[in-house]
C-alpha positions as CSV (number, residue, x, y, z in Angstrom):
1,M,-24.5,-27.4,77.3
2,R,-26.9,-28.6,74.9
3,L,-28.4,-32.1,74.7
4,A,-30.5,-33.2,71.9
5,I,-32.9,-36.3,72.3
6,L,-33.7,-38.1,69.1
7,Y,-37.4,-39.3,69.2
8,D,-40.2,-40.0,67.1
9,P,-43.6,-39.5,68.8
10,A,-44.9,-41.9,65.6
11,N,-43.0,-44.6,66.6
12,P,-45.3,-47.7,67.3
13,E,-42.8,-49.0,69.8
14,P,-40.6,-46.3,71.0
15,P,-37.9,-47.2,73.8
16,S,-39.3,-44.7,76.0
17,N,-43.0,-43.8,76.2
18,P,-44.3,-40.3,76.7
19,A,-44.2,-40.1,80.4
20,A,-40.6,-41.3,80.5
21,M,-39.7,-38.7,77.9
22,Q,-41.0,-36.1,80.0
23,K,-38.8,-37.4,82.8
24,F,-35.9,-37.4,80.8
25,L,-36.5,-33.5,79.9
26,E,-37.0,-33.0,83.6
27,A,-33.8,-34.9,84.8
28,A,-31.7,-33.1,82.1
29,Q,-32.9,-29.6,83.4
30,E,-31.9,-30.7,86.8
31,A,-28.4,-31.6,85.5
32,G,-27.9,-28.4,83.9
33,L,-28.7,-29.6,80.4
34,Q,-30.5,-27.7,78.0
35,A,-32.5,-30.7,76.4
36,E,-34.5,-30.7,73.2
37,L,-36.3,-33.2,71.3
38,I,-35.0,-33.6,67.6
39,S,-36.8,-35.3,64.5
40,P,-35.2,-36.9,61.8
41,D,-35.2,-33.4,59.8
42,D,-32.8,-32.1,62.4
43,F,-29.7,-34.0,61.1
44,E,-27.9,-30.6,60.0
45,R,-28.3,-29.2,63.2
46,L,-26.5,-32.0,65.2
47,P,-23.3,-29.8,65.3
48,Q,-25.4,-27.0,67.5
49,F,-25.3,-29.6,70.5
50,D,-22.9,-31.0,72.8
51,A,-24.6,-34.6,73.2
52,L,-27.1,-36.8,71.5
53,F,-29.1,-39.1,73.4
54,I,-31.2,-41.5,71.2
55,R,-34.7,-42.8,72.0
56,D,-35.8,-44.1,68.9
57,T,-35.3,-47.4,66.9
58,T,-31.7,-47.9,66.0
59,Y,-31.0,-50.0,62.9
60,I,-27.9,-50.1,60.9
61,N,-30.0,-48.9,57.8
62,H,-31.8,-46.3,59.7
63,Y,-31.3,-42.4,60.1
64,S,-30.7,-43.5,63.8
65,Y,-27.5,-45.1,63.0
66,L,-26.6,-41.8,60.7
67,F,-27.2,-39.5,63.4
68,S,-25.1,-41.3,65.8
69,S,-22.3,-41.6,63.8
70,R,-22.7,-38.0,62.6
71,A,-22.8,-36.9,66.2
72,A,-19.7,-39.1,67.2
73,E,-17.6,-37.3,63.9
74,E,-18.8,-34.2,65.4
75,G,-17.2,-34.7,68.9
76,L,-20.8,-34.8,70.9
77,A,-21.3,-37.4,73.8
78,V,-23.2,-39.9,72.3
79,I,-25.6,-42.9,73.6
80,D,-26.1,-44.9,71.5
81,D,-22.5,-44.3,70.0
82,P,-22.2,-46.0,66.5
83,V,-20.0,-48.9,67.6
84,S,-22.5,-49.9,70.0
85,I,-25.3,-49.7,67.7
86,L,-23.2,-51.9,65.1
87,K,-22.4,-54.7,67.8
88,C,-25.8,-54.9,69.4
89,N,-27.6,-55.1,65.9
90,N,-25.7,-58.2,64.7
91,K,-26.7,-61.1,66.9
92,A,-24.6,-63.5,64.8
93,L,-21.8,-61.2,65.6
94,Q,-22.5,-61.2,69.2
95,A,-23.2,-65.2,69.2
96,Q,-19.4,-65.5,68.2
97,L,-18.1,-62.9,70.5
98,F,-19.9,-65.0,73.5
99,W,-18.4,-68.3,72.1
100,R,-14.7,-66.7,72.2
101,K,-15.2,-65.0,75.5
102,G,-16.6,-67.8,77.3
103,I,-20.0,-66.1,78.0
104,P,-22.7,-68.8,79.0
105,A,-25.4,-68.7,76.3
106,P,-27.8,-71.1,74.6
107,H,-26.4,-73.5,72.0
108,T,-26.1,-71.1,69.3
109,L,-25.4,-71.7,65.3
110,V,-25.0,-69.3,62.7
111,V,-26.7,-70.6,60.0
112,H,-26.1,-70.0,56.1
113,R,-26.8,-71.8,52.9
114,R,-23.9,-74.0,53.4
115,N,-24.7,-75.7,57.0
116,L,-28.4,-76.3,57.1
117,K,-28.0,-79.9,57.8
118,K,-25.8,-78.9,61.2
119,V,-28.8,-77.1,62.9
120,I,-30.7,-79.9,64.5
121,P,-27.8,-81.8,65.3
122,A,-26.1,-78.8,66.8
123,I,-29.2,-76.9,68.2
124,G,-32.2,-79.8,68.5
125,L,-35.9,-78.9,68.5
126,P,-37.4,-77.0,69.3
127,C,-35.4,-74.3,68.4
128,V,-35.4,-70.5,67.8
129,L,-34.6,-68.9,64.7
130,K,-33.7,-65.1,64.6
131,L,-32.6,-62.4,62.0
132,P,-29.2,-61.0,63.1
133,D,-30.9,-57.5,63.6
134,S,-34.5,-58.7,65.3
135,S,-35.6,-56.4,67.6
136,F,-38.9,-56.2,69.9
137,S,-39.4,-60.0,69.2
138,R,-39.5,-59.2,65.4
139,G,-37.8,-61.6,63.3
140,V,-37.9,-64.2,65.8
141,V,-39.8,-67.5,65.5
142,K,-40.0,-70.6,67.2
143,V,-40.0,-74.1,65.2
144,D,-40.9,-77.4,66.5
145,T,-40.4,-79.6,63.4
146,E,-37.9,-80.2,60.7
147,A,-40.5,-79.0,58.2
148,A,-41.2,-75.9,60.0
149,L,-37.4,-75.3,60.3
150,M,-36.8,-75.5,56.6
151,Q,-39.9,-73.7,56.0
152,E,-38.8,-70.4,58.0
153,I,-35.2,-70.8,57.1
154,K,-36.3,-70.3,53.6
155,R,-38.3,-67.3,54.3
156,L,-35.8,-65.6,56.4
157,F,-32.8,-66.2,54.0
158,E,-35.2,-63.5,51.7
159,K,-34.4,-60.9,54.2
160,S,-30.5,-62.1,55.4
161,R,-27.7,-64.3,54.1
162,L,-27.3,-65.2,57.9
163,I,-29.5,-66.3,60.3
164,V,-29.0,-67.2,64.2
165,A,-30.4,-70.5,65.3
166,Q,-30.4,-70.9,69.3
167,E,-31.5,-73.6,71.6
168,Y,-35.1,-73.1,73.1
169,M,-35.0,-72.5,76.8
170,P,-38.7,-72.6,77.9
171,T,-39.0,-70.0,81.0
172,S,-41.8,-68.0,82.7
173,F,-39.7,-64.9,82.4
174,D,-36.3,-63.3,81.1
175,W,-34.1,-61.1,83.2
176,R,-33.3,-57.7,81.7
177,I,-30.1,-56.0,83.4
178,G,-29.4,-52.3,82.5
179,I,-26.0,-51.4,82.2
180,L,-24.3,-47.8,82.0
181,D,-20.8,-46.8,82.1
182,R,-19.8,-50.6,83.0
183,Q,-21.8,-50.4,85.9
184,P,-25.1,-52.2,86.6
185,L,-28.2,-49.7,86.4
186,F,-31.6,-51.6,87.0
187,A,-33.0,-55.1,87.1
188,C,-36.2,-56.4,85.7
189,K,-38.2,-59.4,85.2
190,Y,-40.0,-59.7,81.5
191,R,-42.8,-62.2,82.1
192,M,-43.9,-63.9,78.9
193,V,-47.1,-63.1,77.3
194,P,-49.7,-65.7,79.1
195,G,-49.8,-68.8,77.3
196,Y,-47.1,-67.7,74.9
197,W,-43.2,-68.2,74.6
198,Q,-42.2,-64.5,74.1
199,I,-42.2,-61.5,76.4
200,I,-43.9,-59.8,73.3
201,R,-46.7,-61.3,70.9
202,H,-47.3,-59.7,67.5
203,E,-50.6,-60.6,66.3
204,A,-51.8,-61.1,62.6
205,D,-54.2,-58.3,62.9
206,G,-51.2,-55.9,63.8
207,S,-51.9,-55.7,67.5
208,V,-49.0,-56.5,70.3
209,S,-49.5,-58.1,73.6
210,E,-46.9,-58.0,76.1
211,G,-46.1,-59.6,79.2
212,A,-45.6,-57.9,82.7
213,T,-42.8,-56.1,83.6
214,Q,-41.5,-56.4,87.3
215,A,-38.5,-53.9,88.3
216,L,-36.4,-55.1,91.2
217,P,-33.8,-53.2,93.2
218,L,-30.6,-54.5,92.1
219,E,-29.4,-56.0,95.4
220,E,-32.5,-58.1,95.2
221,A,-31.6,-59.6,91.7
222,P,-29.3,-62.6,91.5
223,Q,-25.8,-61.2,91.7
224,A,-24.5,-64.1,89.5
225,A,-27.2,-62.5,86.7
226,V,-25.9,-59.2,87.3
227,Q,-22.4,-60.0,87.0
228,L,-22.9,-62.1,83.9
229,A,-24.8,-59.1,82.5
230,L,-22.0,-56.9,83.4
231,R,-19.3,-58.7,82.0
232,A,-21.0,-59.5,78.6
233,A,-21.8,-55.8,78.1
234,N,-18.5,-54.9,78.9
235,L,-17.3,-56.6,75.6
236,I,-19.7,-53.9,73.8
237,G,-18.4,-50.8,75.3
238,D,-19.3,-48.3,78.3
239,G,-22.9,-47.1,76.9
240,L,-26.4,-47.7,77.9
241,Y,-27.4,-51.6,77.5
242,G,-30.3,-54.0,78.3
243,V,-28.8,-57.7,78.6
244,D,-31.5,-60.4,78.2
245,I,-30.7,-63.4,80.6
246,K,-32.3,-66.8,81.0
247,Q,-32.4,-68.6,84.5
248,V,-32.6,-72.1,84.3
249,G,-32.1,-73.4,88.1
250,E,-29.2,-71.8,89.4
251,K,-27.6,-71.3,86.0
252,Y,-27.8,-68.1,83.8
253,Y,-27.4,-67.8,80.1
254,V,-26.9,-64.6,78.0
255,I,-29.6,-64.4,75.3
256,E,-28.6,-61.2,73.8
257,I,-27.4,-57.3,74.5
258,N,-29.3,-54.8,73.5
259,D,-28.4,-51.0,72.7
260,N,-31.1,-48.5,73.2
261,P,-32.7,-50.5,76.1
262,N,-36.6,-49.8,76.9
263,V,-36.8,-47.1,79.8
264,D,-40.6,-46.7,80.2
265,A,-42.3,-44.8,83.0
266,G,-44.1,-47.4,85.1
267,N,-41.8,-50.0,84.1
268,E,-38.1,-50.1,84.3
269,D,-38.1,-47.0,86.8
270,G,-40.4,-49.2,89.0
271,A,-37.2,-49.7,91.6
272,L,-35.3,-46.4,91.1
273,G,-38.1,-44.1,90.2
274,D,-36.9,-40.8,88.9
275,E,-33.3,-41.6,90.0
276,L,-32.9,-43.7,86.9
277,Y,-33.6,-40.8,84.5
278,R,-31.0,-38.8,86.9
279,R,-28.4,-41.2,86.3
280,I,-28.6,-41.3,82.8
281,M,-28.5,-37.6,82.5
282,A,-25.5,-37.5,84.8
283,S,-23.8,-39.9,82.5
284,L,-24.4,-37.8,79.4
285,L,-23.4,-34.7,81.2
286,A,-19.9,-36.3,82.5
287,R,-19.0,-37.6,79.1
288,V,-19.5,-33.8,77.5
289,R,-17.0,-32.9,80.3
290,R,-14.6,-35.5,79.4
291,P,-11.2,-33.7,78.3
292,K,-11.2,-34.6,74.3
293,S,-8.5,-36.7,73.3
294,G,-5.8,-34.7,71.2
295,K,-5.5,-35.6,67.3
């Protein structure tokens, strides 16, 4: 059985570092999968494979989504599947989904040009503004004043007709709960960059700072957070997700659900070690072996 892993070594912020990619290849071999790293130039080769594992940035207007959609059409097992990419790359949709399904989340408002006056009464200040498809802390800003709010909304409207405004919850770390096949996979604390309000800080000169990552055994993570993450991720599908959760006292709030979550050697694998890679490869193998539904 052949596995294609979509990976771009030139990506400055890949979801897996080179050491993790090597571990994925080794885990695939152990599982009996013949794995091969493929590039955007290999689109026409997809039908030659049995499964596709995307370890590249996923956006709707990006080749990764085209690869996922083509793979699904060809009957390949796919992580990330196109439906998950669509849902996870739309934070406005997620906000509405959390509200409808009763998922605890910070106060959130989907902002458009006709409801600007509702932002401060509904969310308050300071607040966080996000583009619907923001990732790696890009397209996310915190504003403290009404003037800054209007200025940033105007700037973001140049990129999107919708903006997500969210209550600001200051914490020293975020929980990241990994979910796979509707089961908890790993738990991490993503600590904020020292002196900053996010886990990643993009400097004006293009440099990037990141807070520390601390992986914990699932049984040591708060079970309320783990179960909330599972409940939220199950609204998306049965793929591989990273659910970001804020802890305020004894209460937990889902910030967002990410497809294509980071799996970096030395970070997310800190508790499970090589078993993390084996479990993901085992999931892909099981998906390949699933009976195909008849037409």
